[in-house]
N, C-alpha and C positions, 0 to 999 in steps of 0.2 A: 214077364220080368222083364223084360229088355230096356224098359219104359224105366223099371226103378234101378239096376244098370246104369243106363244112360244120365241118370237125375244125380244118381253119387256122383258117376266120374264129372258131370257140369260145378257139381259143387267143388268135389276133391281138385279140379280144376282151377276154379275162382281161388278158393283158400290156398292154393301156389300161386295162384299169380299175388293174393293180398302178401303172403307170405316173402314173393322175391323182391319186394317193393317195400318191407321193412326192412330198415336201417339196423345194422349190426355191430358185431363185432367184424364182420367176417365180408366190413366192404356197404358202399350207397342199397346195392340191389342185392349181396350174396347174400342166400340163407345154408344153415349150418345142414351138416350130410345127415344131422339128424334131423331134426325138422323136418326138411329135404323127407325123408323113409316114411314117417310118422303119416302124413300126408299124399303120399307119394300112392296111384291105385295099383295096386298088385291083381297082376292076370294067370304069373302060373302059380296062384294056388298055393306062395312060402308062404308064412308070413315078414314082411319085413324087422321084427325084430328078434324074429331065428336067423342068424346069422350077419350073411353082409346082404347088399343093396343084393336085391331082383335085377333083370336084362331090363326092365320094364322102367326100374327107377333108373341107371342107369343114365339112357335112353333122351326122357324126360328133363335127366339133371346136363345132358352133354348141350340137348336144345338150349336150354335155360339160360344155359352158358355160355353160348349160343344167344342167344338176346341181346346176354347185356353186353358179350363183349361187343356187339355191332351197337347198341347204346350208349358202347364206350368212347367207339370210334366217329359215331355222328356228335359226338358231346368234343372231342377231343377236333371234329374239325371244324364243327361248328365255331369254336373256341380258338382256332390259327387264322378261323377264314374270318373273325371277329379282330383280331390281335393285327392281321394285315391289312381291313379295315381303317382299322385307327390308328396305324404307319399309315398310309397313304394319307389317311388326314391329316396327319401329321402334316407330313411333309410338302402336301396340297398347301396348310396354314405358311407353314415355313418359307415355302415358293412364294406364295401371297404377301408374307411379309419383306421379303428381300425384295418382292417389287412396290415394298410402294415406300420402302427404302432408298432404292436407287430413282423415282419421282423427285418423290422431296430432294434428294441431294441433286440431282436436272433441275428442281422447280431454283432452290435459293441457287446455283448454280449463275441462272437464271437473270435471278433477280439482282444478283450481287454485281453481277458484268453492268446490268440496264440503270445501277445502283451510281458506279461506276462513269460509263458516260455521261449521266445528268452534272453528275460533281465536276465532271471535264469541263462539260457545257459552262457550267457557272461559272470555275478557275477562267476559262475562255470571257465569257463578258468581263466578270472583274479587271480582268487581263484589258479589254478593250477602252472599258469602263475610267481604269488611269493610266493609259498614256494618253486618252482622250481629255480626262482632267488635265495632264501634267503638259501637251499644248496648249490646252485654252491658258492655261497658269504662264506659262510660255508666251503667247501675245498676248494678256496683258501686260507681262509684264515688259515685252518690246511695248507698245503701244505705250504704258506709262512713260518708263525709258525716253524713249523720242516726244511726247508732252513735256518733256521734263526737261531735254536739251531744246524744243525751241522755243518754251516761257525761257531759256534761259536765257540763247537767242535774241527772244524778243525785247527781251531785261533789255542786254548789254547793246541793243540797235539805240533803245529809250535813250539808256543809261550816256550815249556818246550824246543822243542829239541832245541830252540833253548840254552835258558838258560843253557845246558846242552851241548852244546858246547862252550859255551862261558866257561865254570866252565875249561873246559876239554883244552881248550885253556888257560886260567889262569896258571893252571896248567901246561899247559904242558915251557908255558914261565917264571914259578914261578922257571923249573925247570932246566934251560937252563939257566938264569943268577942268577947264587951261589956267 
């Protein structure tokens, strides 16, 4: 007889567990008091349908409520932990983005400075080349002026020599024809 009572109690406990996990109007894991009283085992011999629930039903309901509360707490803690992890991951991601942005800005500044240096060097080279070209132009001009002046001096000298020779020849011709 004890085996039969234990078997009935196990069957009722399985039924209670199945009912407590059923989703309904009392929440995700709650069971209405009527359903709970209908399947709860009676130890004091009262019929659960006559009057209020027995002491055993109250204890089973209380323990089921504690289990449900503990389960809800675990789920809430898990959700909070998941939210914290997501927030930490987001902060890490934001920090990584900020670090990447700072690195890119530093690289941009570095390359901009390098570009300015190259531009300045190129401009300095062009300025030096222009100065050299101006010096060469001035030197050529001076050389050409000097050469022209020498040629003029030579022409004047030749012209004066030619004039002297002509005068001499005119004197010689005039002396020959008296």
